[in-house]
Gaussian input, Z-matrix of N, CA and C with variables (Angstrom, degrees):
# hf/3-21g

backbone

0 1
 N
 C     1     B1
 C     2     B2     1     A1
 N     3     B3     2     A2     1     D1
 C     4     B4     3     A3     2     D2
 C     5     B5     4     A4     3     D3
 N     6     B6     5     A5     4     D4
 C     7     B7     6     A6     5     D5
 C     8     B8     7     A7     6     D6
 N     9     B9     8     A8     7     D7
 C    10    B10     9     A9     8     D8
 C    11    B11    10    A10     9     D9
 N    12    B12    11    A11    10    D10
 C    13    B13    12    A12    11    D11
 C    14    B14    13    A13    12    D12
 N    15    B15    14    A14    13    D13
 C    16    B16    15    A15    14    D14
 C    17    B17    16    A16    15    D15
 N    18    B18    17    A17    16    D16
 C    19    B19    18    A18    17    D17
 C    20    B20    19    A19    18    D18
 N    21    B21    20    A20    19    D19
 C    22    B22    21    A21    20    D20
 C    23    B23    22    A22    21    D21
 N    24    B24    23    A23    22    D22
 C    25    B25    24    A24    23    D23
 C    26    B26    25    A25    24    D24
 N    27    B27    26    A26    25    D25
 C    28    B28    27    A27    26    D26
 C    29    B29    28    A28    27    D27
 N    30    B30    29    A29    28    D28
 C    31    B31    30    A30    29    D29
 C    32    B32    31    A31    30    D30
 N    33    B33    32    A32    31    D31
 C    34    B34    33    A33    32    D32
 C    35    B35    34    A34    33    D33
 N    36    B36    35    A35    34    D34
 C    37    B37    36    A36    35    D35
 C    38    B38    37    A37    36    D36
 N    39    B39    38    A38    37    D37
 C    40    B40    39    A39    38    D38
 C    41    B41    40    A40    39    D39
 N    42    B42    41    A41    40    D40
 C    43    B43    42    A42    41    D41
 C    44    B44    43    A43    42    D42
 N    45    B45    44    A44    43    D43
 C    46    B46    45    A45    44    D44
 C    47    B47    46    A46    45    D45
 N    48    B48    47    A47    46    D46
 C    49    B49    48    A48    47    D47
 C    50    B50    49    A49    48    D48
 N    51    B51    50    A50    49    D49
 C    52    B52    51    A51    50    D50
 C    53    B53    52    A52    51    D51
 N    54    B54    53    A53    52    D52
 C    55    B55    54    A54    53    D53
 C    56    B56    55    A55    54    D54
 N    57    B57    56    A56    55    D55
 C    58    B58    57    A57    56    D56
 C    59    B59    58    A58    57    D57
 N    60    B60    59    A59    58    D58
 C    61    B61    60    A60    59    D59
 C    62    B62    61    A61    60    D60
 N    63    B63    62    A62    61    D61
 C    64    B64    63    A63    62    D62
 C    65    B65    64    A64    63    D63
 N    66    B66    65    A65    64    D64
 C    67    B67    66    A66    65    D65
 C    68    B68    67    A67    66    D66
 N    69    B69    68    A68    67    D67
 C    70    B70    69    A69    68    D68
 C    71    B71    70    A70    69    D69
 N    72    B72    71    A71    70    D70
 C    73    B73    72    A72    71    D71
 C    74    B74    73    A73    72    D72
 N    75    B75    74    A74    73    D73
 C    76    B76    75    A75    74    D74
 C    77    B77    76    A76    75    D75
 N    78    B78    77    A77    76    D76
 C    79    B79    78    A78    77    D77
 C    80    B80    79    A79    78    D78
 N    81    B81    80    A80    79    D79
 C    82    B82    81    A81    80    D80
 C    83    B83    82    A82    81    D81
 N    84    B84    83    A83    82    D82
 C    85    B85    84    A84    83    D83
 C    86    B86    85    A85    84    D84
 N    87    B87    86    A86    85    D85
 C    88    B88    87    A87    86    D86
 C    89    B89    88    A88    87    D87
 N    90    B90    89    A89    88    D88
 C    91    B91    90    A90    89    D89
 C    92    B92    91    A91    90    D90
 N    93    B93    92    A92    91    D91
 C    94    B94    93    A93    92    D92
 C    95    B95    94    A94    93    D93
 N    96    B96    95    A95    94    D94
 C    97    B97    96    A96    95    D95
 C    98    B98    97    A97    96    D96
 N    99    B99    98    A98    97    D97
 C   100   B100    99    A99    98    D98
 C   101   B101   100   A100    99    D99
 N   102   B102   101   A101   100   D100
 C   103   B103   102   A102   101   D101
 C   104   B104   103   A103   102   D102
 N   105   B105   104   A104   103   D103
 C   106   B106   105   A105   104   D104
 C   107   B107   106   A106   105   D105
 N   108   B108   107   A107   106   D106
 C   109   B109   108   A108   107   D107
 C   110   B110   109   A109   108   D108
 N   111   B111   110   A110   109   D109
 C   112   B112   111   A111   110   D110
 C   113   B113   112   A112   111   D111
 N   114   B114   113   A113   112   D112
 C   115   B115   114   A114   113   D113
 C   116   B116   115   A115   114   D114
 N   117   B117   116   A116   115   D115
 C   118   B118   117   A117   116   D116
 C   119   B119   118   A118   117   D117
 N   120   B120   119   A119   118   D118
 C   121   B121   120   A120   119   D119
 C   122   B122   121   A121   120   D120
 N   123   B123   122   A122   121   D121
 C   124   B124   123   A123   122   D122
 C   125   B125   124   A124   123   D123
 N   126   B126   125   A125   124   D124
 C   127   B127   126   A126   125   D125
 C   128   B128   127   A127   126   D126
 N   129   B129   128   A128   127   D127
 C   130   B130   129   A129   128   D128
 C   131   B131   130   A130   129   D129
 N   132   B132   131   A131   130   D130
 C   133   B133   132   A132   131   D131
 C   134   B134   133   A133   132   D132
 N   135   B135   134   A134   133   D133
 C   136   B136   135   A135   134   D134
 C   137   B137   136   A136   135   D135
 N   138   B138   137   A137   136   D136
 C   139   B139   138   A138   137   D137
 C   140   B140   139   A139   138   D138
 N   141   B141   140   A140   139   D139
 C   142   B142   141   A141   140   D140
 C   143   B143   142   A142   141   D141
 N   144   B144   143   A143   142   D142
 C   145   B145   144   A144   143   D143
 C   146   B146   145   A145   144   D144
 N   147   B147   146   A146   145   D145
 C   148   B148   147   A147   146   D146
 C   149   B149   148   A148   147   D147
 N   150   B150   149   A149   148   D148
 C   151   B151   150   A150   149   D149
 C   152   B152   151   A151   150   D150
 N   153   B153   152   A152   151   D151
 C   154   B154   153   A153   152   D152
 C   155   B155   154   A154   153   D153
 N   156   B156   155   A155   154   D154
 C   157   B157   156   A156   155   D155
 C   158   B158   157   A157   156   D156
 N   159   B159   158   A158   157   D157
 C   160   B160   159   A159   158   D158
 C   161   B161   160   A160   159   D159
 N   162   B162   161   A161   160   D160
 C   163   B163   162   A162   161   D161
 C   164   B164   163   A163   162   D162
 N   165   B165   164   A164   163   D163
 C   166   B166   165   A165   164   D164
 C   167   B167   166   A166   165   D165
 N   168   B168   167   A167   166   D166
 C   169   B169   168   A168   167   D167
 C   170   B170   169   A169   168   D168
 N   171   B171   170   A170   169   D169
 C   172   B172   171   A171   170   D170
 C   173   B173   172   A172   171   D171
 N   174   B174   173   A173   172   D172
 C   175   B175   174   A174   173   D173
 C   176   B176   175   A175   174   D174
 N   177   B177   176   A176   175   D175
 C   178   B178   177   A177   176   D176
 C   179   B179   178   A178   177   D177
 N   180   B180   179   A179   178   D178
 C   181   B181   180   A180   179   D179
 C   182   B182   181   A181   180   D180
 N   183   B183   182   A182   181   D181
 C   184   B184   183   A183   182   D182
 C   185   B185   184   A184   183   D183
 N   186   B186   185   A185   184   D184
 C   187   B187   186   A186   185   D185
 C   188   B188   187   A187   186   D186
 N   189   B189   188   A188   187   D187
 C   190   B190   189   A189   188   D188
 C   191   B191   190   A190   189   D189
 N   192   B192   191   A191   190   D190
 C   193   B193   192   A192   191   D191
 C   194   B194   193   A193   192   D192
 N   195   B195   194   A194   193   D193
 C   196   B196   195   A195   194   D194
 C   197   B197   196   A196   195   D195
 N   198   B198   197   A197   196   D196
 C   199   B199   198   A198   197   D197
 C   200   B200   199   A199   198   D198
 N   201   B201   200   A200   199   D199
 C   202   B202   201   A201   200   D200
 C   203   B203   202   A202   201   D201
 N   204   B204   203   A203   202   D202
 C   205   B205   204   A204   203   D203
 C   206   B206   205   A205   204   D204
 N   207   B207   206   A206   205   D205
 C   208   B208   207   A207   206   D206
 C   209   B209   208   A208   207   D207
 N   210   B210   209   A209   208   D208
 C   211   B211   210   A210   209   D209
 C   212   B212   211   A211   210   D210
 N   213   B213   212   A212   211   D211
 C   214   B214   213   A213   212   D212
 C   215   B215   214   A214   213   D213
 N   216   B216   215   A215   214   D214
 C   217   B217   216   A216   215   D215
 C   218   B218   217   A217   216   D216
 N   219   B219   218   A218   217   D217
 C   220   B220   219   A219   218   D218
 C   221   B221   220   A220   219   D219
 N   222   B222   221   A221   220   D220
 C   223   B223   222   A222   221   D221
 C   224   B224   223   A223   222   D222
 N   225   B225   224   A224   223   D223
 C   226   B226   225   A225   224   D224
 C   227   B227   226   A226   225   D225
 N   228   B228   227   A227   226   D226
 C   229   B229   228   A228   227   D227
 C   230   B230   229   A229   228   D228
 N   231   B231   230   A230   229   D229
 C   232   B232   231   A231   230   D230
 C   233   B233   232   A232   231   D231
 N   234   B234   233   A233   232   D232
 C   235   B235   234   A234   233   D233
 C   236   B236   235   A235   234   D234
 N   237   B237   236   A236   235   D235
 C   238   B238   237   A237   236   D236
 C   239   B239   238   A238   237   D237
 N   240   B240   239   A239   238   D238
 C   241   B241   240   A240   239   D239
 C   242   B242   241   A241   240   D240
 N   243   B243   242   A242   241   D241
 C   244   B244   243   A243   242   D242
 C   245   B245   244   A244   243   D243
 N   246   B246   245   A245   244   D244
 C   247   B247   246   A246   245   D245
 C   248   B248   247   A247   246   D246
 N   249   B249   248   A248   247   D247
 C   250   B250   249   A249   248   D248
 C   251   B251   250   A250   249   D249
 N   252   B252   251   A251   250   D250
 C   253   B253   252   A252   251   D251
 C   254   B254   253   A253   252   D252
 N   255   B255   254   A254   253   D253
 C   256   B256   255   A255   254   D254
 C   257   B257   256   A256   255   D255
 N   258   B258   257   A257   256   D256
 C   259   B259   258   A258   257   D257
 C   260   B260   259   A259   258   D258
 N   261   B261   260   A260   259   D259
 C   262   B262   261   A261   260   D260
 C   263   B263   262   A262   261   D261
 N   264   B264   263   A263   262   D262
 C   265   B265   264   A264   263   D263
 C   266   B266   265   A265   264   D264
 N   267   B267   266   A266   265   D265
 C   268   B268   267   A267   266   D266
 C   269   B269   268   A268   267   D267
 N   270   B270   269   A269   268   D268
 C   271   B271   270   A270   269   D269
 C   272   B272   271   A271   270   D270
 N   273   B273   272   A272   271   D271
 C   274   B274   273   A273   272   D272
 C   275   B275   274   A274   273   D273
 N   276   B276   275   A275   274   D274
 C   277   B277   276   A276   275   D275
 C   278   B278   277   A277   276   D276
 N   279   B279   278   A278   277   D277
 C   280   B280   279   A279   278   D278
 C   281   B281   280   A280   279   D279
 N   282   B282   281   A281   280   D280
 C   283   B283   282   A282   281   D281
 C   284   B284   283   A283   282   D282
 N   285   B285   284   A284   283   D283
 C   286   B286   285   A285   284   D284
 C   287   B287   286   A286   285   D285
 N   288   B288   287   A287   286   D286
 C   289   B289   288   A288   287   D287
 C   290   B290   289   A289   288   D288
 N   291   B291   290   A290   289   D289
 C   292   B292   291   A291   290   D290
 C   293   B293   292   A292   291   D291
 N   294   B294   293   A293   292   D292
 C   295   B295   294   A294   293   D293
 C   296   B296   295   A295   294   D294
 N   297   B297   296   A296   295   D295
 C   298   B298   297   A297   296   D296
 C   299   B299   298   A298   297   D297
 N   300   B300   299   A299   298   D298
 C   301   B301   300   A300   299   D299
 C   302   B302   301   A301   300   D300
 N   303   B303   302   A302   301   D301
 C   304   B304   303   A303   302   D302
 C   305   B305   304   A304   303   D303
 N   306   B306   305   A305   304   D304
 C   307   B307   306   A306   305   D305
 C   308   B308   307   A307   306   D306
 N   309   B309   308   A308   307   D307
 C   310   B310   309   A309   308   D308
 C   311   B311   310   A310   309   D309
 N   312   B312   311   A311   310   D310
 C   313   B313   312   A312   311   D311
 C   314   B314   313   A313   312   D312
 N   315   B315   314   A314   313   D313
 C   316   B316   315   A315   314   D314
 C   317   B317   316   A316   315   D315
 N   318   B318   317   A317   316   D316
 C   319   B319   318   A318   317   D317
 C   320   B320   319   A319   318   D318
 N   321   B321   320   A320   319   D319
 C   322   B322   321   A321   320   D320
 C   323   B323   322   A322   321   D321
 N   324   B324   323   A323   322   D322
 C   325   B325   324   A324   323   D323
 C   326   B326   325   A325   324   D324

   B1=1.4297
   B2=1.5055
   B3=1.3036
   B4=1.4745
   B5=1.5406
   B6=1.3690
   B7=1.4769
   B8=1.5028
   B9=1.3044
   B10=1.5186
   B11=1.4669
   B12=1.2862
   B13=1.4762
   B14=1.5051
   B15=1.3448
   B16=1.4519
   B17=1.5313
   B18=1.3292
   B19=1.4506
   B20=1.5116
   B21=1.2819
   B22=1.4654
   B23=1.5728
   B24=1.2882
   B25=1.5009
   B26=1.5047
   B27=1.3751
   B28=1.4401
   B29=1.5000
   B30=1.3127
   B31=1.4666
   B32=1.5225
   B33=1.3852
   B34=1.4605
   B35=1.5595
   B36=1.3377
   B37=1.4874
   B38=1.5283
   B39=1.2907
   B40=1.5091
   B41=1.5187
   B42=1.3703
   B43=1.4209
   B44=1.5282
   B45=1.3071
   B46=1.5078
   B47=1.5139
   B48=1.3170
   B49=1.4824
   B50=1.5252
   B51=1.3239
   B52=1.4770
   B53=1.4914
   B54=1.3496
   B55=1.4189
   B56=1.5047
   B57=1.3084
   B58=1.4899
   B59=1.5197
   B60=1.3054
   B61=1.4026
   B62=1.5267
   B63=1.3289
   B64=1.4999
   B65=1.4778
   B66=1.3449
   B67=1.4695
   B68=1.5300
   B69=1.2530
   B70=1.4702
   B71=1.5426
   B72=1.3582
   B73=1.4823
   B74=1.5154
   B75=1.3586
   B76=1.4640
   B77=1.5015
   B78=1.3105
   B79=1.4913
   B80=1.5140
   B81=1.2848
   B82=1.4707
   B83=1.4747
   B84=1.3719
   B85=1.5013
   B86=1.5674
   B87=1.3286
   B88=1.4624
   B89=1.5487
   B90=1.3287
   B91=1.5265
   B92=1.5362
   B93=1.2963
   B94=1.4685
   B95=1.5380
   B96=1.3567
   B97=1.4506
   B98=1.5299
   B99=1.3387
   B100=1.4867
   B101=1.4783
   B102=1.3700
   B103=1.4792
   B104=1.4876
   B105=1.3354
   B106=1.4755
   B107=1.5336
   B108=1.3463
   B109=1.4910
   B110=1.5693
   B111=1.3534
   B112=1.4676
   B113=1.5041
   B114=1.3838
   B115=1.4638
   B116=1.4807
   B117=1.3325
   B118=1.4666
   B119=1.5030
   B120=1.3762
   B121=1.4706
   B122=1.5072
   B123=1.3711
   B124=1.4548
   B125=1.5732
   B126=1.2864
   B127=1.4886
   B128=1.4905
   B129=1.3177
   B130=1.4677
   B131=1.5709
   B132=1.3027
   B133=1.4754
   B134=1.4758
   B135=1.3377
   B136=1.4598
   B137=1.5326
   B138=1.2977
   B139=1.4922
   B140=1.4817
   B141=1.3172
   B142=1.4922
   B143=1.5301
   B144=1.3236
   B145=1.4589
   B146=1.4986
   B147=1.3042
   B148=1.4529
   B149=1.5302
   B150=1.3011
   B151=1.4542
   B152=1.5168
   B153=1.3391
   B154=1.4659
   B155=1.4727
   B156=1.3445
   B157=1.4389
   B158=1.5078
   B159=1.3128
   B160=1.4591
   B161=1.5397
   B162=1.3487
   B163=1.4472
   B164=1.5376
   B165=1.3544
   B166=1.4582
   B167=1.4981
   B168=1.3270
   B169=1.4635
   B170=1.5743
   B171=1.2736
   B172=1.4956
   B173=1.5267
   B174=1.3002
   B175=1.4254
   B176=1.5023
   B177=1.3480
   B178=1.4801
   B179=1.5760
   B180=1.3382
   B181=1.4657
   B182=1.5479
   B183=1.2892
   B184=1.4301
   B185=1.5598
   B186=1.3069
   B187=1.5197
   B188=1.5322
   B189=1.3097
   B190=1.4215
   B191=1.5374
   B192=1.2681
   B193=1.4427
   B194=1.5379
   B195=1.3641
   B196=1.4488
   B197=1.5627
   B198=1.3280
   B199=1.4251
   B200=1.4437
   B201=1.3345
   B202=1.4723
   B203=1.4847
   B204=1.2989
   B205=1.4541
   B206=1.5044
   B207=1.3258
   B208=1.4424
   B209=1.5154
   B210=1.3530
   B211=1.4641
   B212=1.5139
   B213=1.3315
   B214=1.4703
   B215=1.4686
   B216=1.2791
   B217=1.5078
   B218=1.5377
   B219=1.2809
   B220=1.5031
   B221=1.5003
   B222=1.3228
   B223=1.4869
   B224=1.4937
   B225=1.3042
   B226=1.4557
   B227=1.5205
   B228=1.3384
   B229=1.4601
   B230=1.5003
   B231=1.3170
   B232=1.4774
   B233=1.5103
   B234=1.3870
   B235=1.4437
   B236=1.4963
   B237=1.3404
   B238=1.4555
   B239=1.5178
   B240=1.3389
   B241=1.4492
   B242=1.5478
   B243=1.3907
   B244=1.4340
   B245=1.5023
   B246=1.3211
   B247=1.4143
   B248=1.5299
   B249=1.3264
   B250=1.4439
   B251=1.5232
   B252=1.3185
   B253=1.5028
   B254=1.5406
   B255=1.3263
   B256=1.4468
   B257=1.5658
   B258=1.3744
   B259=1.4432
   B260=1.5355
   B261=1.3102
   B262=1.4922
   B263=1.5408
   B264=1.2601
   B265=1.4398
   B266=1.5634
   B267=1.2853
   B268=1.5145
   B269=1.5287
   B270=1.3006
   B271=1.5282
   B272=1.5202
   B273=1.3187
   B274=1.4462
   B275=1.5457
   B276=1.3119
   B277=1.4995
   B278=1.4760
   B279=1.3353
   B280=1.4361
   B281=1.5333
   B282=1.3126
   B283=1.4836
   B284=1.4893
   B285=1.3266
   B286=1.4986
   B287=1.5018
   B288=1.3008
   B289=1.4153
   B290=1.5942
   B291=1.2735
   B292=1.4469
   B293=1.5683
   B294=1.3723
   B295=1.4282
   B296=1.5426
   B297=1.3174
   B298=1.4751
   B299=1.4994
   B300=1.2975
   B301=1.4730
   B302=1.5036
   B303=1.3199
   B304=1.4205
   B305=1.5086
   B306=1.2675
   B307=1.5048
   B308=1.5281
   B309=1.3313
   B310=1.4552
   B311=1.5259
   B312=1.2825
   B313=1.5115
   B314=1.4737
   B315=1.2847
   B316=1.4899
   B317=1.5195
   B318=1.2700
   B319=1.4903
   B320=1.5559
   B321=1.2773
   B322=1.4238
   B323=1.5109
   B324=1.3202
   B325=1.4551
   B326=1.5169
   A1=112.67
   A2=114.96
   A3=119.31
   A4=108.28
   A5=116.16
   A6=118.13
   A7=111.14
   A8=116.83
   A9=124.49
   A10=109.90
   A11=117.69
   A12=125.71
   A13=108.94
   A14=115.97
   A15=121.31
   A16=106.86
   A17=117.13
   A18=119.83
   A19=107.97
   A20=115.78
   A21=123.01
   A22=112.09
   A23=114.88
   A24=118.85
   A25=109.84
   A26=118.43
   A27=122.27
   A28=109.12
   A29=117.90
   A30=120.53
   A31=111.73
   A32=114.29
   A33=119.43
   A34=110.83
   A35=115.27
   A36=118.05
   A37=110.46
   A38=115.78
   A39=118.75
   A40=108.68
   A41=119.78
   A42=122.81
   A43=111.33
   A44=118.00
   A45=119.48
   A46=111.86
   A47=115.99
   A48=120.93
   A49=108.48
   A50=117.68
   A51=120.09
   A52=111.68
   A53=117.41
   A54=123.37
   A55=112.82
   A56=117.22
   A57=121.57
   A58=110.72
   A59=120.56
   A60=124.45
   A61=109.81
   A62=117.38
   A63=119.03
   A64=109.08
   A65=119.01
   A66=119.02
   A67=112.86
   A68=118.49
   A69=122.16
   A70=111.88
   A71=114.10
   A72=118.42
   A73=106.47
   A74=116.04
   A75=120.83
   A76=110.44
   A77=118.46
   A78=122.68
   A79=110.98
   A80=121.85
   A81=123.03
   A82=112.89
   A83=115.67
   A84=118.19
   A85=109.71
   A86=115.94
   A87=119.01
   A88=111.70
   A89=113.69
   A90=117.23
   A91=109.88
   A92=117.76
   A93=119.65
   A94=110.18
   A95=115.73
   A96=118.89
   A97=110.71
   A98=118.19
   A99=120.34
   A100=111.27
   A101=114.85
   A102=117.55
   A103=113.47
   A104=117.12
   A105=120.51
   A106=111.10
   A107=116.41
   A108=119.89
   A109=109.61
   A110=115.10
   A111=118.02
   A112=111.50
   A113=115.84
   A114=123.27
   A115=108.93
   A116=117.47
   A117=119.65
   A118=114.06
   A119=113.39
   A120=117.46
   A121=111.87
   A122=117.35
   A123=120.43
   A124=108.26
   A125=116.70
   A126=120.38
   A127=108.79
   A128=119.49
   A129=124.36
   A130=108.71
   A131=117.51
   A132=120.45
   A133=115.05
   A134=115.87
   A135=119.56
   A136=109.63
   A137=117.48
   A138=119.17
   A139=115.23
   A140=117.51
   A141=119.10
   A142=115.10
   A143=116.07
   A144=123.34
   A145=113.67
   A146=117.80
   A147=121.36
   A148=112.53
   A149=118.26
   A150=120.98
   A151=113.71
   A152=113.55
   A153=121.74
   A154=108.11
   A155=118.28
   A156=123.54
   A157=110.58
   A158=117.98
   A159=121.35
   A160=113.08
   A161=116.08
   A162=120.26
   A163=114.92
   A164=114.07
   A165=118.18
   A166=114.34
   A167=119.14
   A168=121.42
   A169=108.69
   A170=110.93
   A171=121.95
   A172=107.80
   A173=119.04
   A174=121.47
   A175=110.32
   A176=111.67
   A177=118.97
   A178=104.70
   A179=114.79
   A180=119.80
   A181=108.05
   A182=114.36
   A183=124.29
   A184=106.25
   A185=118.47
   A186=121.76
   A187=112.87
   A188=120.64
   A189=122.88
   A190=115.36
   A191=117.55
   A192=121.77
   A193=109.75
   A194=115.55
   A195=119.49
   A196=115.85
   A197=114.20
   A198=122.65
   A199=113.01
   A200=118.79
   A201=121.28
   A202=108.99
   A203=114.50
   A204=123.16
   A205=107.36
   A206=116.14
   A207=119.85
   A208=106.17
   A209=118.08
   A210=122.42
   A211=109.35
   A212=111.90
   A213=119.85
   A214=109.66
   A215=113.87
   A216=121.21
   A217=109.50
   A218=113.52
   A219=119.10
   A220=108.51
   A221=114.62
   A222=121.43
   A223=113.10
   A224=115.30
   A225=123.31
   A226=115.83
   A227=115.89
   A228=122.96
   A229=107.76
   A230=120.11
   A231=125.19
   A232=108.88
   A233=114.97
   A234=125.96
   A235=106.99
   A236=114.28
   A237=119.19
   A238=107.89
   A239=114.99
   A240=120.42
   A241=116.74
   A242=113.24
   A243=117.11
   A244=112.44
   A245=118.15
   A246=126.03
   A247=103.59
   A248=115.80
   A249=123.14
   A250=113.83
   A251=114.25
   A252=120.76
   A253=106.75
   A254=115.33
   A255=118.62
   A256=115.82
   A257=117.07
   A258=116.56
   A259=111.48
   A260=115.94
   A261=115.96
   A262=110.43
   A263=116.98
   A264=123.55
   A265=117.37
   A266=115.49
   A267=116.30
   A268=110.26
   A269=113.24
   A270=119.91
   A271=115.81
   A272=118.88
   A273=118.07
   A274=113.05
   A275=117.91
   A276=122.04
   A277=111.59
   A278=122.21
   A279=123.44
   A280=114.43
   A281=118.54
   A282=119.38
   A283=114.85
   A284=116.44
   A285=121.44
   A286=111.87
   A287=119.55
   A288=123.03
   A289=109.88
   A290=117.26
   A291=121.60
   A292=110.90
   A293=116.09
   A294=120.75
   A295=110.67
   A296=117.39
   A297=121.36
   A298=113.83
   A299=116.05
   A300=120.70
   A301=108.84
   A302=118.31
   A303=120.76
   A304=114.76
   A305=118.53
   A306=121.84
   A307=107.71
   A308=113.18
   A309=117.52
   A310=109.50
   A311=114.09
   A312=116.26
   A313=108.99
   A314=113.26
   A315=117.78
   A316=111.01
   A317=114.14
   A318=119.95
   A319=109.34
   A320=114.38
   A321=118.61
   A322=108.71
   A323=113.42
   A324=116.88
   A325=109.28
   D1=154.91
   D2=-177.01
   D3=-76.98
   D4=136.46
   D5=176.77
   D6=-66.43
   D7=146.52
   D8=179.86
   D9=-125.93
   D10=140.91
   D11=167.37
   D12=-128.93
   D13=144.95
   D14=-179.95
   D15=-116.87
   D16=128.03
   D17=-179.82
   D18=-68.63
   D19=148.92
   D20=-178.02
   D21=-54.11
   D22=-42.06
   D23=-179.43
   D24=-62.31
   D25=-37.60
   D26=179.33
   D27=-67.79
   D28=-40.74
   D29=178.73
   D30=-58.40
   D31=-41.09
   D32=178.57
   D33=-64.94
   D34=-41.22
   D35=179.21
   D36=-63.99
   D37=-38.13
   D38=-179.37
   D39=-66.42
   D40=-47.44
   D41=177.96
   D42=-57.89
   D43=-43.10
   D44=179.38
   D45=-63.93
   D46=-40.17
   D47=-178.57
   D48=-66.90
   D49=-44.31
   D50=177.74
   D51=-57.92
   D52=-46.64
   D53=178.21
   D54=-61.79
   D55=-41.99
   D56=176.58
   D57=-57.47
   D58=-51.78
   D59=-175.94
   D60=-69.07
   D61=-35.94
   D62=178.58
   D63=-66.91
   D64=-37.91
   D65=178.67
   D66=-72.24
   D67=-23.41
   D68=175.18
   D69=-72.09
   D70=-42.65
   D71=-176.45
   D72=-158.64
   D73=124.50
   D74=-179.98
   D75=-53.25
   D76=130.66
   D77=178.29
   D78=92.56
   D79=-20.96
   D80=-179.14
   D81=-67.80
   D82=-35.84
   D83=177.28
   D84=-66.41
   D85=-37.72
   D86=176.86
   D87=-63.90
   D88=-41.85
   D89=175.78
   D90=-60.44
   D91=-43.70
   D92=179.84
   D93=-61.44
   D94=-44.60
   D95=-178.88
   D96=-63.41
   D97=-34.59
   D98=177.36
   D99=-65.42
   D100=-43.02
   D101=177.15
   D102=-60.33
   D103=-40.76
   D104=177.77
   D105=-63.74
   D106=-44.19
   D107=-179.69
   D108=-61.51
   D109=-39.52
   D110=178.02
   D111=-62.91
   D112=-41.50
   D113=177.68
   D114=-59.40
   D115=-48.06
   D116=-178.03
   D117=-60.38
   D118=-40.15
   D119=177.25
   D120=-62.10
   D121=-42.09
   D122=-178.81
   D123=-64.67
   D124=-46.04
   D125=179.44
   D126=-59.84
   D127=-42.97
   D128=-176.50
   D129=-64.30
   D130=-38.38
   D131=178.03
   D132=-71.06
   D133=-37.40
   D134=-175.41
   D135=-145.60
   D136=73.43
   D137=-173.96
   D138=-64.73
   D139=-29.11
   D140=-177.39
   D141=-83.47
   D142=2.81
   D143=-176.58
   D144=-64.47
   D145=-33.79
   D146=-176.65
   D147=-97.11
   D148=143.92
   D149=-168.61
   D150=-60.55
   D151=144.13
   D152=175.31
   D153=-78.23
   D154=131.95
   D155=179.67
   D156=-95.78
   D157=167.30
   D158=-177.68
   D159=-57.96
   D160=-31.01
   D161=-178.52
   D162=-82.34
   D163=1.80
   D164=179.95
   D165=91.64
   D166=-5.28
   D167=-177.83
   D168=-98.19
   D169=171.64
   D170=176.40
   D171=-129.47
   D172=155.62
   D173=-179.73
   D174=-133.39
   D175=137.15
   D176=175.43
   D177=-116.67
   D178=121.78
   D179=-177.86
   D180=-86.05
   D181=131.14
   D182=176.87
   D183=-79.39
   D184=123.75
   D185=-169.69
   D186=-73.48
   D187=-41.78
   D188=-176.16
   D189=-86.23
   D190=-16.67
   D191=-175.83
   D192=-132.65
   D193=152.48
   D194=-177.19
   D195=-77.65
   D196=55.34
   D197=-177.60
   D198=-130.95
   D199=157.19
   D200=169.88
   D201=-140.76
   D202=158.00
   D203=-179.15
   D204=-99.74
   D205=124.89
   D206=-179.93
   D207=-104.50
   D208=128.98
   D209=-176.69
   D210=-148.53
   D211=163.43
   D212=171.89
   D213=-137.75
   D214=157.90
   D215=177.03
   D216=-110.24
   D217=126.60
   D218=178.06
   D219=-135.00
   D220=116.82
   D221=177.87
   D222=50.09
   D223=48.17
   D224=175.84
   D225=72.75
   D226=17.04
   D227=179.93
   D228=-122.03
   D229=133.90
   D230=175.50
   D231=-93.67
   D232=129.83
   D233=177.47
   D234=-116.70
   D235=111.96
   D236=174.43
   D237=-86.24
   D238=119.15
   D239=-174.19
   D240=-103.02
   D241=-15.08
   D242=179.72
   D243=-164.93
   D244=148.43
   D245=166.60
   D246=-115.18
   D247=93.05
   D248=-167.48
   D249=-101.69
   D250=140.29
   D251=172.27
   D252=-73.66
   D253=138.40
   D254=-177.41
   D255=-67.70
   D256=-15.48
   D257=-175.17
   D258=-122.57
   D259=17.08
   D260=-178.72
   D261=-126.05
   D262=138.46
   D263=172.51
   D264=40.06
   D265=64.77
   D266=-175.26
   D267=-59.13
   D268=136.39
   D269=174.28
   D270=74.56
   D271=8.03
   D272=-177.78
   D273=-62.00
   D274=-20.91
   D275=-176.82
   D276=-85.94
   D277=-4.02
   D278=-172.08
   D279=-55.52
   D280=-32.79
   D281=178.12
   D282=-74.65
   D283=-9.89
   D284=-178.84
   D285=-77.76
   D286=-24.56
   D287=-173.38
   D288=-58.24
   D289=-41.67
   D290=-178.24
   D291=-65.48
   D292=-35.82
   D293=-179.61
   D294=-75.19
   D295=-23.30
   D296=179.47
   D297=-67.87
   D298=-39.71
   D299=-177.35
   D300=-77.42
   D301=129.61
   D302=177.28
   D303=-59.68
   D304=132.82
   D305=-176.24
   D306=-70.51
   D307=142.27
   D308=175.22
   D309=-75.11
   D310=136.41
   D311=177.31
   D312=-91.49
   D313=139.92
   D314=175.59
   D315=-77.35
   D316=141.79
   D317=177.35
   D318=-87.10
   D319=131.34
   D320=176.11
   D321=-89.66
   D322=131.39
   D323=-177.88
   D324=-116.19

């Protein structure tokens, strides 16, 4: 399976969304978390399955909730950069893509 990393900002978004749904209805946060875990497993098994967007990211739409997973593939590694709500702040994660890719280290000669 393809290795996956989740940016810290995305982890915070996920935690906040889980808490939001759990506060609305007991067990709903857990359902949301299960949907996200299933999405991550699908992405990990077949990361190239979802279309490449102009900004270099891909999106997986969560079926039961109005969220999608924003990720990119770099050198065989999946970087999840956002767990984004479908109707809030479009494109706010775009600056995260550069931070997701490991920086190249300069060789000292």
